[in-house]
LUMRO-223020 format. One record per atom (N, C-alpha, C, O): residue in one letter; atom name; x, y, z. Coordinates in steps of 0.1 Angstrom, whole numbers, plus 5000, padded with zeros to 4 digits. Layout:
BEGIN
{"a","CA",{X,Y,Z}}
...
REM end
This chain:
BEGIN
{"x","N",{7012,1245,5783}}
{"x","CA",{6999,1257,5775}}
{"x","C",{6985,1248,5776}}
{"x","O",{6974,1249,5782}}
{"x","N",{6993,1239,5766}}
{"x","CA",{6979,1232,5756}}
{"x","C",{6979,1221,5762}}
{"x","O",{6977,1215,5752}}
{"x","N",{6981,1209,5774}}
{"x","CA",{6977,1202,5781}}
{"x","C",{6970,1210,5790}}
{"x","O",{6961,1202,5794}}
{"x","N",{6969,1219,5796}}
{"x","CA",{6960,1226,5804}}
{"x","C",{6943,1237,5794}}
{"x","O",{6937,1246,5798}}
{"x","N",{6943,1230,5782}}
{"x","CA",{6932,1235,5772}}
{"x","C",{6932,1247,5767}}
{"x","O",{6922,1253,5765}}
{"x","N",{6944,1251,5766}}
{"x","CA",{6943,1269,5756}}
{"x","C",{6943,1262,5742}}
{"x","O",{6947,1251,5738}}
{"x","N",{6935,1275,5734}}
{"x","CA",{6941,1268,5723}}
{"x","C",{6953,1271,5710}}
{"x","O",{6957,1283,5711}}
{"x","N",{6956,1268,5705}}
{"x","CA",{6974,1277,5700}}
{"x","C",{6970,1285,5699}}
{"x","O",{6976,1292,5707}}
{"x","N",{6960,1295,5691}}
{"x","CA",{6961,1309,5693}}
{"x","C",{6962,1316,5701}}
{"x","O",{6967,1327,5697}}
{"x","N",{6958,1313,5716}}
{"x","CA",{6963,1317,5724}}
{"x","C",{6974,1311,5730}}
{"x","O",{6969,1305,5740}}
{"x","N",{6985,1309,5731}}
{"x","CA",{6997,1302,5731}}
{"x","C",{7004,1307,5720}}
{"x","O",{7016,1304,5721}}
{"x","N",{7002,1314,5710}}
{"x","CA",{7005,1319,5697}}
{"x","C",{7006,1333,5705}}
{"x","O",{7017,1335,5710}}
{"x","N",{6997,1345,5706}}
{"x","CA",{6997,1355,5711}}
{"x","C",{7003,1353,5722}}
{"x","O",{7015,1355,5721}}
{"x","N",{6997,1348,5739}}
{"x","CA",{7012,1351,5748}}
{"x","C",{7026,1343,5747}}
{"x","O",{7035,1344,5756}}
{"x","N",{7028,1336,5737}}
{"x","CA",{7043,1332,5740}}
{"x","C",{7047,1346,5731}}
{"x","O",{7057,1353,5733}}
{"x","N",{7039,1348,5720}}
{"x","CA",{7043,1361,5707}}
{"x","C",{7053,1357,5700}}
{"x","O",{7064,1363,5698}}
{"x","N",{7047,1342,5693}}
{"x","CA",{7047,1335,5679}}
{"x","C",{7042,1344,5667}}
{"x","O",{7033,1353,5667}}
{"x","N",{7050,1340,5653}}
{"x","CA",{7043,1346,5647}}
{"x","C",{7035,1339,5638}}
{"x","O",{7032,1343,5626}}
{"x","N",{7031,1327,5644}}
{"x","CA",{7018,1325,5635}}
{"x","C",{7017,1308,5648}}
{"x","O",{7024,1302,5655}}
{"x","N",{6997,1308,5642}}
{"x","CA",{6998,1299,5650}}
{"x","C",{7009,1287,5642}}
{"x","O",{7019,1282,5648}}
{"x","N",{7005,1283,5630}}
{"x","CA",{7017,1270,5626}}
{"x","C",{7031,1269,5634}}
{"x","O",{7037,1258,5634}}
{"x","N",{7039,1282,5642}}
{"x","CA",{7046,1275,5649}}
{"x","C",{7047,1274,5659}}
{"x","O",{7057,1270,5665}}
{"x","N",{7032,1280,5668}}
{"x","CA",{7031,1278,5683}}
{"x","C",{7028,1262,5680}}
{"x","O",{7035,1254,5686}}
{"x","N",{7016,1257,5671}}
{"x","CA",{7015,1245,5669}}
{"x","C",{7030,1233,5669}}
{"x","O",{7030,1222,5675}}
{"x","N",{7038,1239,5663}}
{"x","CA",{7050,1230,5653}}
{"x","C",{7054,1228,5668}}
{"x","O",{7052,1217,5674}}
{"x","N",{7061,1242,5675}}
{"x","CA",{7063,1240,5689}}
{"x","C",{7060,1234,5698}}
{"x","O",{7067,1229,5707}}
{"x","N",{7046,1232,5698}}
{"x","CA",{7037,1225,5707}}
{"x","C",{7039,1208,5704}}
{"x","O",{7039,1200,5713}}
{"x","N",{7041,1205,5696}}
{"x","CA",{7035,1194,5685}}
{"x","C",{7055,1186,5694}}
{"x","O",{7056,1176,5700}}
{"x","N",{7066,1196,5690}}
{"x","CA",{7077,1190,5694}}
{"x","C",{7078,1189,5713}}
{"x","O",{7081,1180,5720}}
{"x","N",{7076,1199,5715}}
{"x","CA",{7078,1194,5732}}
{"x","C",{7067,1183,5735}}
{"x","O",{7071,1171,5738}}
{"x","N",{7059,1185,5735}}
{"x","CA",{7047,1166,5732}}
{"x","C",{7059,1159,5736}}
{"x","O",{7063,1156,5747}}
{"x","N",{7063,1156,5721}}
{"x","CA",{7068,1145,5716}}
{"x","C",{7082,1141,5725}}
{"x","O",{7086,1130,5729}}
{"x","N",{7088,1154,5727}}
{"x","CA",{7098,1151,5737}}
{"x","C",{7096,1150,5750}}
{"x","O",{7105,1148,5758}}
{"x","N",{7083,1153,5754}}
{"x","CA",{7082,1151,5770}}
{"x","C",{7076,1132,5769}}
{"x","O",{7077,1123,5778}}
{"x","N",{7072,1131,5757}}
{"x","CA",{7068,1116,5757}}
{"x","C",{7083,1105,5753}}
{"x","O",{7084,1094,5758}}
{"x","N",{7090,1110,5747}}
{"x","CA",{7103,1102,5745}}
{"x","C",{7111,1099,5759}}
{"x","O",{7118,1089,5764}}
{"x","N",{7105,1116,5767}}
{"x","CA",{7113,1109,5780}}
{"x","C",{7111,1105,5792}}
{"x","O",{7118,1102,5802}}
{"x","N",{7095,1104,5788}}
{"x","CA",{7088,1092,5803}}
{"x","C",{7088,1079,5790}}
{"x","O",{7078,1072,5790}}
{"x","N",{7096,1076,5782}}
{"x","CA",{7096,1062,5777}}
{"x","C",{7108,1062,5784}}
{"x","O",{7107,1057,5795}}
{"x","N",{7119,1066,5781}}
{"x","CA",{7132,1067,5787}}
{"x","C",{7131,1065,5796}}
{"x","O",{7139,1055,5797}}
{"x","N",{7124,1068,5808}}
{"x","CA",{7119,1067,5823}}
{"x","C",{7114,1055,5825}}
{"x","O",{7120,1048,5833}}
{"x","N",{7100,1049,5818}}
{"x","CA",{7098,1036,5818}}
{"x","C",{7108,1029,5812}}
{"x","O",{7110,1020,5820}}
{"x","N",{7114,1029,5806}}
{"x","CA",{7124,1016,5802}}
{"x","C",{7140,1017,5814}}
{"x","O",{7149,1008,5813}}
{"x","N",{7141,1025,5822}}
{"x","CA",{7149,1028,5829}}
{"x","C",{7145,1027,5844}}
{"x","O",{7153,1028,5854}}
{"x","N",{7130,1023,5846}}
{"x","CA",{7123,1016,5857}}
{"x","C",{7126,1001,5859}}
{"x","O",{7132,0994,5867}}
{"x","N",{7117,0998,5843}}
{"x","CA",{7118,0985,5838}}
{"x","C",{7130,0975,5846}}
{"x","O",{7129,0968,5856}}
{"x","N",{7141,0979,5838}}
{"x","CA",{7158,0975,5837}}
{"x","C",{7157,0977,5851}}
{"x","O",{7155,0966,5855}}
{"x","N",{7157,0987,5864}}
{"x","CA",{7154,0989,5880}}
{"x","C",{7151,0979,5885}}
{"x","O",{7158,0975,5894}}
{"x","N",{7136,0970,5879}}
{"x","CA",{7132,0958,5887}}
{"x","C",{7132,0949,5885}}
{"x","O",{7126,0940,5891}}
{"x","N",{7144,0947,5870}}
{"x","CA",{7148,0932,5863}}
{"x","C",{7159,0931,5877}}
{"x","O",{7159,0923,5886}}
{"x","N",{7167,0943,5873}}
{"x","CA",{7186,0938,5882}}
{"x","C",{7178,0933,5896}}
{"x","O",{7182,0922,5900}}
{"x","N",{7166,0941,5903}}
{"x","CA",{7161,0940,5918}}
{"x","C",{7156,0923,5917}}
{"x","O",{7162,0915,5924}}
{"x","N",{7151,0920,5913}}
{"x","CA",{7146,0907,5908}}
{"x","C",{7164,0896,5906}}
{"x","O",{7165,0887,5914}}
{"x","N",{7171,0897,5899}}
{"x","CA",{7184,0898,5894}}
{"x","C",{7190,0890,5907}}
{"x","O",{7192,0878,5910}}
{"x","N",{7191,0904,5916}}
{"x","CA",{7200,0901,5930}}
{"x","C",{7190,0890,5938}}
{"x","O",{7195,0882,5945}}
{"x","N",{7177,0891,5937}}
{"x","CA",{7175,0883,5948}}
{"x","C",{7170,0872,5943}}
{"x","O",{7163,0866,5951}}
{"x","N",{7170,0865,5927}}
{"x","CA",{7170,0854,5923}}
{"x","C",{7187,0848,5926}}
{"x","O",{7191,0837,5927}}
{"x","N",{7197,0863,5928}}
{"x","CA",{7204,0855,5936}}
{"x","C",{7209,0845,5945}}
{"x","O",{7216,0835,5945}}
{"x","N",{7201,0854,5955}}
{"x","CA",{7205,0853,5966}}
{"x","C",{7196,0841,5968}}
{"x","O",{7201,0835,5978}}
{"x","N",{7187,0834,5964}}
{"x","CA",{7181,0827,5967}}
{"x","C",{7183,0809,5957}}
{"x","O",{7179,0798,5961}}
{"x","N",{7190,0813,5948}}
{"x","CA",{7193,0807,5938}}
{"x","C",{7200,0787,5946}}
{"x","O",{7194,0776,5946}}
{"x","N",{7208,0789,5950}}
{"x","CA",{7217,0782,5961}}
{"x","C",{7212,0771,5972}}
{"x","O",{7216,0760,5977}}
{"x","N",{7201,0778,5973}}
{"x","CA",{7191,0776,5983}}
{"x","C",{7181,0763,5978}}
{"x","O",{7181,0752,5983}}
{"x","N",{7172,0768,5968}}
{"x","CA",{7168,0769,5960}}
{"x","C",{7173,0749,5954}}
{"x","O",{7168,0738,5957}}
{"x","N",{7184,0752,5946}}
{"x","CA",{7183,0740,5940}}
{"x","C",{7186,0727,5952}}
{"x","O",{7184,0715,5954}}
{"x","N",{7193,0738,5959}}
{"x","CA",{7195,0728,5976}}
{"x","C",{7186,0719,5980}}
{"x","O",{7190,0710,5988}}
{"x","N",{7171,0720,5975}}
{"x","CA",{7163,0715,5976}}
{"x","C",{7153,0723,5990}}
{"x","O",{7142,0719,5993}}
{"x","N",{7160,0733,5997}}
{"x","CA",{7146,0744,6006}}
{"x","C",{7137,0749,5997}}
{"x","O",{7136,0755,5987}}
{"x","N",{7128,0744,6007}}
{"x","CA",{7113,0744,5998}}
{"x","C",{7104,0762,5995}}
{"x","O",{7096,0767,5987}}
{"x","N",{7112,0767,6005}}
{"x","CA",{7108,0777,6011}}
{"x","C",{7116,0791,5997}}
{"x","O",{7110,0800,5991}}
{"x","N",{7131,0788,5996}}
{"x","CA",{7134,0798,5989}}
{"x","C",{7130,0783,5970}}
{"x","O",{7137,0785,5959}}
{"x","N",{7122,0773,5970}}
{"x","CA",{7123,0773,5954}}
{"x","C",{7106,0780,5952}}
{"x","O",{7102,0780,5941}}
{"x","N",{7096,0785,5965}}
{"x","CA",{7083,0787,5963}}
{"x","C",{7091,0804,5962}}
{"x","O",{7084,0813,5958}}
{"x","N",{7106,0808,5966}}
{"x","CA",{7111,0825,5965}}
{"x","C",{7111,0824,5947}}
{"x","O",{7108,0833,5939}}
{"x","N",{7117,0811,5946}}
{"x","CA",{7121,0812,5928}}
{"x","C",{7111,0818,5919}}
{"x","O",{7111,0827,5911}}
{"x","N",{7102,0805,5924}}
{"x","CA",{7088,0806,5914}}
{"x","C",{7084,0821,5913}}
{"x","O",{7084,0827,5903}}
{"x","N",{7080,0825,5928}}
{"x","CA",{7073,0840,5923}}
{"x","C",{7084,0846,5918}}
{"x","O",{7080,0854,5910}}
{"x","N",{7095,0847,5919}}
{"x","CA",{7104,0858,5915}}
{"x","C",{7102,0852,5895}}
{"x","O",{7098,0860,5886}}
{"x","N",{7104,0841,5893}}
{"x","CA",{7099,0842,5880}}
{"x","C",{7094,0842,5876}}
{"x","O",{7098,0841,5864}}
{"x","N",{7077,0840,5875}}
{"x","CA",{7061,0846,5878}}
{"x","C",{7061,0865,5876}}
{"x","O",{7053,0871,5868}}
{"x","N",{7069,0869,5883}}
{"x","CA",{7071,0887,5882}}
{"x","C",{7081,0884,5874}}
{"x","O",{7074,0884,5863}}
{"x","N",{7090,0882,5870}}
{"x","CA",{7096,0886,5855}}
{"x","C",{7095,0882,5844}}
{"x","O",{7103,0885,5835}}
{"x","N",{7082,0874,5843}}
{"x","CA",{7073,0868,5832}}
{"x","C",{7061,0880,5829}}
{"x","O",{7057,0884,5818}}
{"x","N",{7059,0884,5840}}
{"x","CA",{7051,0897,5847}}
{"x","C",{7055,0907,5835}}
{"x","O",{7052,0908,5823}}
{"x","N",{7063,0914,5844}}
{"x","CA",{7070,0928,5836}}
{"x","C",{7074,0925,5826}}
{"x","O",{7074,0935,5818}}
{"x","N",{7079,0915,5820}}
{"x","CA",{7081,0910,5805}}
{"x","C",{7076,0903,5794}}
{"x","O",{7080,0899,5784}}
{"x","N",{7060,0905,5803}}
{"x","CA",{7051,0905,5791}}
{"x","C",{7050,0890,5788}}
{"x","O",{7041,0886,5782}}
{"x","N",{7064,0877,5793}}
{"x","CA",{7061,0865,5785}}
{"x","C",{7056,0854,5787}}
{"x","O",{7057,0843,5783}}
{"x","N",{7045,0862,5800}}
{"x","CA",{7034,0853,5801}}
{"x","C",{7023,0850,5795}}
{"x","O",{7017,0840,5799}}
{"x","N",{7018,0859,5785}}
{"x","CA",{7009,0865,5773}}
{"x","C",{7013,0860,5765}}
{"x","O",{7007,0865,5756}}
{"x","N",{7023,0851,5761}}
{"x","CA",{7030,0847,5749}}
{"x","C",{7030,0831,5746}}
{"x","O",{7040,0824,5751}}
{"x","N",{7021,0825,5741}}
{"x","CA",{7020,0812,5737}}
{"x","C",{7023,0805,5734}}
{"x","O",{7016,0798,5727}}
{"x","N",{7039,0799,5737}}
{"x","CA",{7050,0793,5732}}
{"x","C",{7044,0778,5726}}
{"x","O",{7037,0774,5736}}
{"x","N",{7042,0770,5717}}
{"x","CA",{7034,0752,5716}}
{"x","C",{7044,0753,5703}}
{"x","O",{7041,0746,5693}}
{"x","N",{7053,0758,5703}}
{"x","CA",{7064,0748,5694}}
{"x","C",{7063,0759,5678}}
{"x","O",{7072,0759,5669}}
{"x","N",{7051,0767,5676}}
{"x","CA",{7050,0778,5663}}
{"x","C",{7052,0786,5664}}
{"x","O",{7043,0791,5670}}
{"x","N",{7061,0796,5661}}
{"x","CA",{7068,0803,5661}}
{"x","C",{7055,0822,5655}}
{"x","O",{7053,0833,5660}}
{"x","N",{7049,0812,5643}}
{"x","CA",{7045,0824,5638}}
{"x","C",{7029,0823,5648}}
{"x","O",{7021,0832,5645}}
{"x","N",{7026,0814,5657}}
{"x","CA",{7012,0813,5668}}
{"x","C",{7015,0827,5679}}
{"x","O",{7006,0835,5682}}
{"x","N",{7025,0828,5681}}
{"x","CA",{7033,0839,5690}}
{"x","C",{7023,0857,5687}}
{"x","O",{7015,0862,5694}}
{"x","N",{7027,0860,5677}}
{"x","CA",{7018,0870,5679}}
{"x","C",{7000,0866,5676}}
{"x","O",{6990,0871,5680}}
{"x","N",{7002,0858,5668}}
{"x","CA",{6979,0853,5671}}
{"x","C",{6982,0855,5690}}
{"x","O",{6978,0865,5697}}
{"x","N",{6987,0847,5693}}
{"x","CA",{6982,0838,5709}}
{"x","C",{6979,0852,5715}}
{"x","O",{6968,0855,5720}}
{"x","N",{6998,0867,5714}}
{"x","CA",{6998,0875,5724}}
{"x","C",{6981,0887,5723}}
{"x","O",{6975,0893,5731}}
{"x","N",{6981,0884,5707}}
{"x","CA",{6966,0895,5709}}
{"x","C",{6955,0887,5715}}
{"x","O",{6948,0891,5724}}
{"x","N",{6955,0879,5711}}
{"x","CA",{6944,0866,5719}}
{"x","C",{6942,0869,5731}}
{"x","O",{6932,0872,5738}}
{"x","N",{6956,0868,5734}}
{"x","CA",{6956,0870,5753}}
{"x","C",{6955,0888,5760}}
{"x","O",{6952,0890,5771}}
{"x","N",{6959,0901,5749}}
{"x","CA",{6956,0904,5756}}
{"x","C",{6937,0912,5752}}
{"x","O",{6930,0919,5759}}
{"x","N",{6936,0907,5740}}
{"x","CA",{6919,0910,5740}}
{"x","C",{6914,0900,5748}}
{"x","O",{6902,0901,5744}}
{"x","N",{6914,0893,5756}}
{"x","CA",{6910,0882,5768}}
{"x","C",{6909,0894,5781}}
{"x","O",{6899,0898,5787}}
{"x","N",{6926,0898,5782}}
{"x","CA",{6924,0904,5795}}
{"x","C",{6913,0920,5793}}
{"x","O",{6906,0926,5801}}
{"x","N",{6915,0921,5781}}
{"x","CA",{6907,0935,5781}}
{"x","C",{6888,0929,5783}}
{"x","O",{6879,0937,5785}}
{"x","N",{6889,0917,5781}}
{"x","CA",{6873,0915,5784}}
{"x","C",{6873,0912,5792}}
{"x","O",{6862,0914,5797}}
{"x","N",{6884,0903,5804}}
{"x","CA",{6877,0901,5817}}
{"x","C",{6878,0913,5827}}
{"x","O",{6870,0912,5837}}
{"x","N",{6887,0928,5824}}
{"x","CA",{6888,0942,5828}}
{"x","C",{6872,0946,5823}}
{"x","O",{6863,0945,5832}}
{"x","N",{6871,0947,5818}}
{"x","CA",{6855,0955,5806}}
{"x","C",{6851,0951,5806}}
{"x","O",{6841,0958,5804}}
{"x","N",{6846,0932,5806}}
{"x","CA",{6832,0927,5806}}
{"x","C",{6834,0926,5787}}
{"x","O",{6841,0932,5780}}
{"x","N",{6824,0915,5784}}
{"x","CA",{6826,0909,5774}}
{"x","C",{6827,0919,5761}}
{"x","O",{6819,0928,5760}}
{"x","N",{6832,0919,5756}}
{"x","CA",{6833,0933,5746}}
{"x","C",{6835,0923,5728}}
{"x","O",{6843,0915,5724}}
{"x","N",{6826,0928,5726}}
{"x","CA",{6824,0919,5709}}
{"x","C",{6833,0931,5698}}
{"x","O",{6833,0943,5695}}
{"x","N",{6839,0920,5694}}
{"x","CA",{6853,0925,5684}}
{"x","C",{6844,0931,5670}}
{"x","O",{6834,0926,5666}}
{"x","N",{6851,0944,5663}}
{"x","CA",{6838,0949,5655}}
{"x","C",{6838,0933,5646}}
{"x","O",{6846,0923,5649}}
{"x","N",{6829,0933,5634}}
{"x","CA",{6828,0921,5621}}
{"x","C",{6847,0922,5618}}
{"x","O",{6856,0916,5623}}
{"x","N",{6846,0930,5609}}
{"x","CA",{6859,0934,5606}}
{"x","C",{6871,0934,5607}}
{"x","O",{6878,0935,5598}}
{"x","N",{6877,0930,5624}}
{"x","CA",{6887,0928,5621}}
{"x","C",{6884,0905,5631}}
{"x","O",{6894,0897,5633}}
{"x","N",{6873,0904,5634}}
{"x","CA",{6871,0891,5632}}
{"x","C",{6871,0883,5625}}
{"x","O",{6874,0872,5627}}
{"x","N",{6867,0889,5611}}
{"x","CA",{6874,0882,5600}}
{"x","C",{6886,0885,5596}}
{"x","O",{6891,0877,5588}}
{"x","N",{6891,0892,5599}}
{"x","CA",{6908,0891,5599}}
{"x","C",{6915,0886,5606}}
{"x","O",{6925,0879,5603}}
{"x","N",{6909,0888,5623}}
{"x","CA",{6917,0873,5631}}
{"x","C",{6913,0862,5625}}
{"x","O",{6920,0852,5629}}
{"x","N",{6903,0857,5616}}
{"x","CA",{6897,0843,5617}}
{"x","C",{6917,0840,5600}}
{"x","O",{6926,0831,5600}}
{"x","N",{6913,0852,5590}}
{"x","CA",{6924,0846,5580}}
{"x","C",{6935,0851,5591}}
{"x","O",{6924,0848,5594}}
{"x","N",{6942,0854,5598}}
{"x","CA",{6956,0855,5607}}
{"x","C",{6962,0840,5613}}
{"x","O",{6972,0834,5615}}
{"x","N",{6946,0838,5613}}
{"x","CA",{6942,0817,5624}}
{"x","C",{6945,0811,5618}}
{"x","O",{6952,0802,5621}}
{"x","N",{6940,0812,5601}}
{"x","CA",{6938,0806,5590}}
{"x","C",{6957,0802,5588}}
{"x","O",{6961,0790,5588}}
{"x","N",{6966,0816,5586}}
{"x","CA",{6975,0820,5580}}
{"x","C",{6984,0805,5583}}
{"x","O",{6988,0796,5576}}
{"x","N",{6985,0809,5599}}
{"x","CA",{6987,0807,5612}}
{"x","C",{6992,0789,5605}}
{"x","O",{7002,0784,5599}}
{"x","N",{6979,0783,5613}}
{"x","CA",{6978,0771,5606}}
{"x","C",{6979,0761,5593}}
{"x","O",{6981,0749,5593}}
{"x","N",{6978,0770,5581}}
{"x","CA",{6984,0764,5572}}
{"x","C",{7009,0765,5577}}
{"x","O",{7017,0756,5577}}
{"x","N",{7010,0778,5580}}
{"x","CA",{7022,0779,5582}}
{"x","C",{7025,0763,5588}}
{"x","O",{7028,0754,5580}}
{"x","N",{7024,0761,5597}}
{"x","CA",{7026,0746,5606}}
{"x","C",{7025,0731,5598}}
{"x","O",{7026,0721,5604}}
REM end
């Protein structure tokens, strides 16, 4: 009902709640449960896809290691797909562990800019980004 846009008063009246707070609490709890179920479902789907990639990789691996060019290309595509599913392609592994978070955030922002056109960072975020990058440089 809340997702349909009904106010808490209408929900409370229609379902017989004694107060707006009780209706609000139940709606919030139901939405949290739905969100958790959706998250679990997403994790299950991701695991299914990873398992599928594992099965395909197993079928190609011996051929690829034996020099079959088409199998090698298939393995490369499977590796790229796995990296994309797990977000591994967004992490810059240049030898400094502390730079991974910075590079991940930078890559995500670059993707947003590429998708939505040039988006300027608010000055406060730019200042914090400079501080984070400087801190990472000191740790190196």
